[in-house]
C-alpha positions, 0 to 999 in steps of 0.5 A, spaced: 273 204 748 279 200 748 280 201 756 273 201 758 270 196 763 265 191 760 268 191 753 269 185 750 276 183 747 273 182 740 271 189 740 277 192 743 281 188 737 276 191 732 277 198 735 285 198 735 285 195 727 280 201 725 285 206 729 291 203 725 287 203 719 286 210 719 293 212 722 295 215 715 290 220 715 290 222 722 293 229 724 300 230 728 296 232 734 292 226 734 297 222 733 301 225 739 295 224 743 295 216 741 302 215 742 301 217 749 295 214 751 293 208 746 294 201 747 300 197 745 298 195 738 296 202 736 303 205 739 307 200 735 304 202 729 305 209 730 312 208 732 313 204 725 311 210 721 318 213 723 316 220 725 321 222 729 317 227 732 312 222 735 318 217 737 319 220 744 311 220 746 311 212 744 317 210 748 314 214 754 308 210 753 308 204 759 304 200 754 309 199 749 313 193 748 320 191 746 318 187 740 315 193 737 321 197 738 325 191 735 321 191 729 321 198 728 329 198 728 329 192 723 325 196 718 327 200 713 324 206 716 329 207 722 333 213 721 339 216 725 334 221 728 329 215 731 335 210 732 338 216 737 332 217 740 331 210 742 338 209 744 338 215 749 331 213 752 332 212 759 327 206 759 330 203 753 337 204 752 340 199 757 336 193 754 341 188 750 336 186 745 335 193 743 342 195 743 344 189 738 338 191 734 341 199 734 348 196 732 345 192 727 342 197 723 345 201 717 343 208 719 346 208 726 350 214 727 357 212 729 357 215 736 353 209 738 358 204 736 363 208 741 358 208 746 355 201 746 361 196 743 365 197 750 360 194 754 358 188 749 361 181 750 366 179 745 361 173 742 356 179 741 361 183 737 363 177 733 356 176 731 355 183 729 362 183 725 358 177 721 352 181 720 351 183 712 347 189 714 353 193 717 356 199 713 364 198 712 365 204 717 361 200 722 365 194 721 371 198 722 369 200 728 367 193 731 374 191 728 377 196 732 374 195 739 376 187 738 383 189 737 383 193 743 380 187 747 386 183 744 391 187 746 
């Protein structure tokens, strides 16, 4: 319905809202299909559920917007597995805003610090160091990279 010609914007929004409301009861296979084919809002809602089995299909959807990924990365549902899937994805891994969101997440595995920090500006690293969200180990990795640059 959302992609049919002649459907009014109000009808599309109503259909999207209905699909999003029903997502908790939808089976995994149907969610997988929706992840690949649905509108940006529906795909964003599926991504925010945090299921690592659905994340690759959501990221491959051409309608997915960066803001939906940022919202997910800033939520409590982002886990190490889903963060790593985003950090590895060809389309999304080089986006500066997403890299910063990945680095600011407490659940980010240390490997992403070792890969992303050398490419980060010093000002961004200082900003990252001031973040209250980081674990002590994550702050230590940022401090080590800053020390390397000062030498």
